[in-house]
Structure formats: C-alpha cells, structure tokens
C-alpha positions in Angstrom: -292.3 -102.9 29.5 -293.8 -99.4 29.6 -295.4 -98.5 32.8 -298.6 -97.5 31.1 -299.2 -101.0 29.8 -300.5 -103.8 31.8 -298.0 -106.6 32.4 -300.6 -109.3 31.5 -303.4 -108.9 29.1 -306.8 -109.7 30.4 -309.1 -111.0 27.6 -312.4 -112.5 27.5 -313.9 -114.4 24.6 -315.7 -111.3 23.4 -312.4 -109.4 23.6 -310.7 -112.0 21.4 -313.6 -112.0 18.9 -313.5 -108.2 18.7 -309.7 -108.3 18.2 -310.0 -111.1 15.6 -312.6 -109.1 13.7 -310.5 -105.9 13.8 -307.4 -107.8 12.4 -309.5 -109.3 9.7 -310.9 -105.9 8.7 -307.3 -104.5 8.5 -306.3 -107.5 6.4 -309.3 -107.0 4.1 -308.5 -103.2 3.9 -304.9 -103.9 3.0 -305.9 -106.3 0.3 -308.2 -103.6 -1.2 -305.4 -101.1 -1.0 -303.0 -103.4 -2.9 -305.7 -104.1 -5.6 -306.3 -100.3 -6.0 -302.6 -99.6 -6.4 -301.9 -102.5 -8.9 -305.1 -101.5 -10.9 -303.9 -97.8 -11.0 -300.4 -98.8 -12.0 -301.6 -101.2 -14.7 -303.8 -98.5 -16.2 -300.9 -96.1 -16.1 -298.5 -98.5 -17.8 -301.1 -99.3 -20.5 -301.5 -95.5 -21.2 -297.8 -94.9 -21.2 -296.5 -97.9 -23.0 -299.4 -99.7 -24.6 -299.2 -102.7 -22.2 -298.6 -103.8 -18.6 -296.0 -106.5 -18.0 -295.1 -108.0 -14.6 -291.5 -106.9 -14.9 -292.6 -103.4 -15.4 -295.0 -103.5 -12.5 -292.3 -105.0 -10.3 -289.8 -102.3 -11.2 -292.4 -99.5 -10.5 -293.4 -100.9 -7.2 -289.9 -101.9 -6.1 -290.9 -105.5 -5.4 -289.9 -108.9 -6.8 -291.3 -110.4 -10.0 -292.6 -113.2 -7.9 -294.6 -110.8 -5.7 -296.1 -109.3 -8.8 -296.9 -112.7 -10.2 -298.7 -113.6 -6.9 -300.5 -110.3 -6.7 -301.7 -110.6 -10.4 -303.1 -114.1 -9.6 -305.1 -112.7 -6.8 -306.3 -109.8 -9.0 -307.3 -112.3 -11.7 -309.2 -114.4 -9.1 -311.0 -111.2 -8.1 -312.0 -110.3 -11.5 -309.8 -107.2 -11.9 -307.4 -108.4 -14.6 -306.9 -110.7 -17.4 -303.6 -112.3 -17.9 -301.7 -115.3 -19.2 -298.1 -116.4 -18.4 -295.5 -114.4 -20.2 -298.2 -112.0 -21.7 -299.3 -108.5 -20.9 -301.8 -107.8 -18.1 -305.2 -106.2 -18.9 -307.8 -104.6 -16.7 -311.3 -106.0 -16.8 -314.2 -103.5 -16.6 -314.1 -103.9 -12.8 -310.3 -103.2 -12.7 -310.8 -100.2 -14.9 -313.4 -98.8 -12.6 -311.1 -99.4 -9.5 -308.2 -97.8 -11.3 -310.2 -94.7 -12.3 -311.5 -94.4 -8.8 -308.1 -94.8 -7.2 -306.5 -92.3 -9.8 -309.2 -89.7 -9.1 -308.6 -90.0 -5.3 -304.8 -89.8 -5.9 -305.1 -86.6 -8.0 -307.6 -85.0 -5.6 -305.4 -85.6 -2.5 -302.3 -84.5 -4.4 -304.0 -81.2 -5.5 -305.3 -80.6 -2.0 -301.9 -81.1 -0.4 -300.3 -78.7 -3.2 -303.1 -76.0 -2.5 -302.1 -76.3 1.2 -298.4 -75.4 0.2 -296.9 -78.9 0.2 -294.2 -79.3 -2.6 -295.3 -81.5 -5.5 -293.0 -84.4 -4.8 -294.0 -84.7 -1.2 -297.7 -84.2 -2.1 -297.4 -87.1 -4.6 -295.8 -89.4 -2.1 -298.0 -88.5 0.8 -301.2 -88.9 -1.4 -300.1 -92.5 -2.1 -301.0 -93.4 1.4 -303.8 -90.9 2.1 -305.8 -91.8 -1.0 -306.8 -95.2 0.4 -308.3 -93.9 3.6 -310.3 -91.0 2.4 -314.1 -91.4 2.6 -316.3 -90.2 -0.2 -317.5 -87.4 2.0 -314.1 -86.1 2.8 -313.0 -86.5 -0.9 -316.0 -84.3 -1.9 -314.9 -81.7 0.7 -311.4 -81.7 -0.7 -312.8 -81.2 -4.2 -315.0 -78.3 -2.9 -311.9 -76.8 -1.3 -309.8 -77.1 -4.4 -312.4 -75.6 -6.5 -312.5 -72.4 -4.4 -308.7 -72.4 -3.8 -306.9 -73.0 -7.1 
C-alpha cells in the first residue's frame, strides 16, 4: 500500500452517506452520457442511412448487439426512443433534443481543439469524452473563442 494512504479507512455514517451520494451522482452522470451518445449516434445513422438499427449501433460503438438492445430498452423507458423488436429505432422529440445538444457540444469542442492546433482525428476522439463534461458557460466561452480565432 502506498505510504501516503492510510492503512485503514476511518469512516463515519456521514462519510458513508457522502460517499454513497458521490457514487450515485457518478452513476447518474454515466447514464446521461450513454443516453447522449446513443441519441447522437441514432440521429447520425438516420441522416446517413435513413434508419438506425441495433446492429449498426453495435458496430459503430464496438459493443455487442445485446448491449445495444439493453441500452435501447433503457432509452425507450426514458422516453428518448421508439422501437420495436427487429425494427428501426427512432428518436422521440426528447431524443432529438438530446441528440442535437450533444452534436452541438461535440462540434464545438472539436472545433476548439482544432483551433488550438490539435489534428482533426485526435480532436474528434478527444471531443467524444470532453463534450459530456463541458458546462454551458464553458461551451459559450469556447464558441466565443472559435468565433474570434477561425
């Protein structure tokens, strides 16, 4: 064990509650990130091919078909998508809103990174993670910077 870490954790009920709330917030945030990614991808597939199918989503995300089926079921329960077994997946108005906001953040972060000199491929890859953590205020600052540094 590293010398800087205590050998035995000292926790109180308040510490445990704070830790539980912190982990719950992270799980909730992760679920939001997944919903944003799926909605954005579904919208992209519909624009590119006219439909979004689970097999195409799985291929693009590099996950199993079963993973996509489970995620789509959660998205359906959340009101983001409409789907039926063995049919295409469609975004609801809420799903379209989430997809549009996610796409806007992704494009803005990508453009900022490219304006800073990051190559396009790296900028797109890095934007995929950054876009989920950018506040509205920071995104607005990015957009102002981009507007003055084309």
